[in-house]
N, C-alpha and C positions, 0 to 999 in steps of 0.2 A: 504494500500500500504506500502510495506516495505521500509526501508531506502535505501537498494540496488536498488530497483525499481525506487525510486525518483532520486537517483544519476545517474542511467542509462538513465533515461529520460532527465535529465539535460545535461549529456554528449552528448546525441544524438542531442539535440537542438543546443548545441555549435558547434558540428561537422557540422551540417546542415548549420548553419549560416556562417561558414568559408569556406564551400565547395560548395557554390552556383555556378551554371553555369555562364559563361561570359554574356550570353544574356538570362536571365530567361524570360519565357513567362509571360505576364501581368496577374494579378489576373482575374479570370473569363474566360481567353482564353482557348479554347478547346485544350487539350494536344494531342489529337489523330486526329486533323484535317489535316491529311497529304494526299497528292496526290500520290497515288501508281500507277497511270495510266501510267507513263513514258512519258507523253506528253511534248513537247517542251514548254518552258515558256519564256516570254519576259518581262523585267522590268529593274529596277535600281539595281546596286550593290554598296556597300561601302566597305571600307577597315578596318579590325581590327587594333586597335592601338598596336604597338609593346610592349607597357607597360603592356599589358594583358598577357604577357608570363608567363607560369606556372599556370595560373588560370584554374580551372576545367571547362571542357566543358560538354555539356549535355550527351555525351556518356560515361562520367566518366573519360576520359583521360585528360591530361594537354595540354594547348594551346602552340604550338611552332610556332613562326612567320615564321620559315623557312620550315614549312610543307605545303603541297598543300591541305589545308583544307578550308572548307566553313561552314557557318551557313545558314540555309534556313528557310523561313517562311512556306513552304509547303512540301518540300521533306522529306521523312523519313530518320532518322539517318542511316548511312551506305550506302546511295545512292552514286554511282559513276557517275559523270556527266562531260560533256564537256561544258565549259563556253567560249563564244565568246564575245569579246569587240566589240560592234557595231561601235565604232569610227574608229578603225583601222583594224578590221578583225582578230586580234591575238587571239589565243585560248589557253586554259589551261585545264588540267584534275584536278578535285577536288574530294574529298570525304567529304560528309556532316557529320559533327561531332557535330554540335551545332544547336540551334534553335534561331530564331529571330522573333519578331512580325513584320509582314509585314505592313509597313506604307508608304503612299504616293508612291506606286509603287515599293518600295524597296523589292526585293525578295531574296537577297543574301548579305552576308558579306563574304569577302575573306581575306585570310591571306596576309601579305605584300609580301611574296614570289609569290603568285598567281598574285597579282597586278603587280609585276615586270614582270612576264611572259606575262601578258596581255598588257604591255606597258603603264601602268598608273603610272605617275610620282609623282602625289600629291594626297592628300585626296579629299574628296567630293564624289559625286556619279557619276556613269557613266553607260551608257546603255549597257545591255547584253542580250544575249539569253542563256538559260540553256537547254541543250539537255541531259537528263538522259541516261545513258548507262545500268546500272544495278540498279534496284529498289527493295529493300527488301520488301517482302509481309508479311502480318499479320500471315500467316500460316507457316512462316519460309522459304518459297521459294523465288525465285528471278524472277522478270519480266524484260525482255529486254525493254529498252526505245527507244525514238525517235532517239537518237544519234547513234543507231546501225543500223538503217534501218530495224530492225526486231521487231518493237514496238509491245508490247502486248503478245509476245510469252514467254513461260516459259523457264527458263534456268536451267540447272542441273549442279551443281558444282561437278567436278570430281577432282581426285588427290589422293595423299597419305592420308590415314586415320591416324591421329596422334595417336589414341588409339591403333590400331592393327599393324600399320606399313605396312599394305597391300596397294595395288594399288587402291582398291575401298572399300567403306564402305558397310557393310552388313545391 
C-alpha cells in the first residue's frame, strides 16, 4: 500500500467519524429493514434537540430544526408522511430524512418545528399515527401510502425534466 493510499484511508476515516448521522443505527441492525408498504403506523414520537442543528442526517443533508423533517425506524428515506398527534388531533407533513432505532414503541423523531405544529410544548414522547403519502421503492418508483386513500398504487412523477428542459422525461 502506498503512502497516498494510507493517507486517503486515514482521511476517509476522519471524515466518516465527523460526518456520522444524528441517529446512527445500532451495530448489527439491518440497514434495509424498511417498510415500503405505505401502511399507517401507530406509536410514540420524540423531538430532536435543537442543539443537533447542522449535524449530518442519514440522507446526507444537514439537520435544520426549522425544517419539517423526521427520522423513522421503519420508513424509507425520502418518504413523505402525515403525522397526527393523538393527544390533540393536530397534524403535520414531514419528510423522512434520518433513521432511528425503534425502541419501546418509538417510531419517529420530529424536528422542533414539527413538534410546534403538532402542539407539543415540551420534550418527552407523545402518541402519533404516521400515514405515509409517498413511499420511495427499491426500484426507484414511488408507492402511494395510506395517507392518500390510494394505498399500494404506483405513482408516476411528472414535471419538467431538468436535463432537457422539456415537459416530460424520455
